N, C-alpha and C positions, 0 to 999 in steps of 0.2 A: 504494500500500500504506500502511496506517495506521502512523504512527510513534508507538510507545509510549515515552514518556520517563518513566523511573522517578524523576524528580525534579520537585518543584514549587518555586514561588517561596517565599520566606520567609513562613511562616504560623504561627499559634499551634499548629496541629495537629502540626507537626514537633517541638515541645517536649514533646508528651504521651508518656506511657509506652505502649509497644506493646500491653501487656495491656489497657489501658482501651479502645484502639481496636479490638482484637479482640473484646472483649465487646460493644461498641456495634455492630460489624458483625454479630455473631451475633444480636443482638436484632432488628436491621432485617431480616435474612434470615428470622427466625422469624415476625415480624409480617406480612411481605409474603406468606408462605406460609399464614399463619393466616387472613387476610382474603381474601374473594373478591368483595366489593362494590367497584365502581369508585371510589366516593367515598373510601373508607378508603385504598385503594391510592394514589389521587391525593394524599391528604394525606401519605402516606409519601414520595411522589415529590417533593413540595414541600419536605419536610424535608431530603431528600438533596440537592436542588438548593441549598438554603440552606447546607448544610454545604460543598458543593462551592464555593460563592461565598466563604465565610469562609476556606476552605483555599487560595483564590487559584489554583485549578487552571484550565487553559484550557478554555473551553466548546466550542471547536472539536473537542476530542477526543470529546465526546459525539456530535457530528455524524459523526465518522469511525467511531465504534463502531456507530452506528445504521445506517450503510451496510452493515456486515457482517451485521447481524441483521435487515435490512429484509425479506428474503424469508421468514425464519422468522416474523416478526411478521405478515406478510400471511397466511401459511398458518394460523397460530393463529387470527387473526380470522375467516377464511373458514370454518374448521372449526367454530368455536363458533357462528357465525351460522347455519350449516346444521343442526347436530346438537344444539344445546342445547335441551332440552325446555321451551320457554317456553309461556305461556298467553295472552299478548296478541298475537294475529296481526295483522301489519301488511299484508302482501299475499301472494298465492299466486303461486308461480312454476312449479309443476308438480304433477302428481298425487303422492300419497304413494308413497315408495319404501321399502317395509317391510324390504327386505334390508339396507339401510344405516341404517335408523332415521330417515329424513328424512320429516317430516310433509307436506312440500310447501309450507309457509308459512315466511316470514321473520318471526320474532317479536321484539318489543322486548327481551325478556329475553335472547335470544340475542345481539343486538347489544351490549347493555350488558355481558353476561358476556364477550364477545369483547374488548371495549375493556378490561375489567378484566384479562384475561389478558395483553394487550399491555402495559398499564401495569406489570403484575408483571414482565414480561420486561425492561422498560426500567429499573425499579428495581434488579433483580439485575445488570443489565448495567453500570450506572454506579456502584454502591456499592462494588464490589471495587476499582476504581482509586483510590478515596479512601484505602484502606489502603496500597496499594502505592506510590502517588506521594507520600505524606507520611511514609513510614517507611523509613529505610535498611534494606537487607536484613540486615545484622548485628543491628540492633535488633529486626527482626522475628523472626529466629531465636532471639534471647535471650528475647523475649516468649513464643514458643511453648514453649521449654524450661521457662521458669518456670511456665507453665500446665500442666506435667506432660505435655506432648506428647513422645513418644519422639524422641530426637535424630535418629535416622535419617529419620523422617518430616519433621521440621523442616528437615533438610538437603536432602532431596529437593525440598521445596516451594520453599525459597528459591533453590536452584540452578536450578530450572526457571524461576523469575521472572528470575533474572539472565541466563539464556540467551536470553530473548526479544529483547532488543536485538541480540544477536549474530546470531540467526537472521534478523532483519529486515535487518541490514547485508549478510549473505551473499546474501539474496534480491535486494536492490537491485543488488549487484555482478553477480550472475548475469543479471539482467534487462538491465543495461547491456551486458554482453558479448554476450548473444544479440540485442539490438537492433542491435548493430554487424554481426551476421551475417544480418540480414534477418528475424528472428522478431518478429512484432508481437503485442501483447497487447490493445490498446484500439482496434484498427481496426474497420472495418465488415465484417469477414470473416464467414464462416458459422460456425455453432455448432461444428461439428467442427474447423474450423481453430483456433478459440479454445481448444477442448479440447486439441488437440495442443500448442498453445503452452503451456498450463498444465502439461501433463505434462512438457514440455521444461524447465520451471522446477522442478517438484517433484522430479524424479529427482536432479539434482545437489545440490539443497538437502538432501534426505534423506540422501544419501551423505555430504555434508559434515557434517551433524549427527551421523551415526554416527561419523565420524572424530574429531570434537570430543569425543564421549562416551567413546571409547576413550582419548583423551589424558587426560581427566579421571579415568578409572578407574585409569590408571597412576599419576597424581599422588596419588590417594587411597590406593592400595596402598603407595606408597613412604612415606607418612606414617602408616601403621598405622591406617587408618580402621577403626573397629569394635572397637578394642582395649578390653577390659573395664577401663577406668580411669575415675576421676572427672574429668570435664572442668571446666576453668576457662575463663573468658571475659575477653578484654581489656577489653570494655566492661561497664558496669554501669548499671542503670536503677532508678529509685526513683519511687514514686508521689508526685505533688504535689497541691495543692489542686484544680487543674483536673481531674486524673484522678479524684479522688473525686467531684467534681461530675458528671462524665460518667457514672460508674458509677451514682450515685444516679438521675440522669435516665433512664439506660437501663433500670434495674430498675423504676422507676415506670412507664415507657412499656410495658415488657413485662407488668407486672402489670395495668395498665389495659387493654391489648389483650386479655389472656386473660379478664379480667372481662367486657368488652364482648362477646367471642365466646361466653362461657358464657351470657350473657343473650340471645343470639340476634341480636346486632347484627353487622354487617360481612359478612353472607353472604346469598345469594339463597335 
């Protein structure tokens, strides 16, 4: 199971204001959805990987993340190859199937568009941990509130992120307990045997998560969560020179992307 560590080594990104990182994240998400040409999305991927390196985050986490999304990536690639209406036919594999919209040919445009969609998935997949692993959760909540996000939504988001390591620890404990009782997860057993083993893991994990959520609800109620008062925060954040530079770069990147897209670049 992938181990999500919500802390990174000391890096310049930890000193940045959470608001500047949220804006930069939103710009990257917007651009990766705006473009559909593989070369432009690949450029965004190189930018994200460069930021990942500057932030001193472990690259093996990208490998672990890709393991979880590999099946989805393959499905996206195959679907686009078969169903994207390209014009450059490479080879024919069957007669046209009008019911599902398949022309019978594998096209160059279909392959390139499928690659672009997989690259888009990879960018989305690795850009979110940049924010989470370089921003403490209290700072992230403060940044969301300062950006006029309702406090309830900010609390739900940061609480969900904080529960991820706890859920993973519970899953590891359950797995170890079940392995001692003869339940295997990675063996060479049949598909249905593995499915039963996964169900045996999910049921106690979900029940344990519900129990933890009930405990959290009691703790929140005892502290008058949701009371109509003006909230104050122990921590405070301020913009620095680096934050303004990131904002300027993000805005220029967004404006440049919108301009290129409006001129017809970055799409098939």
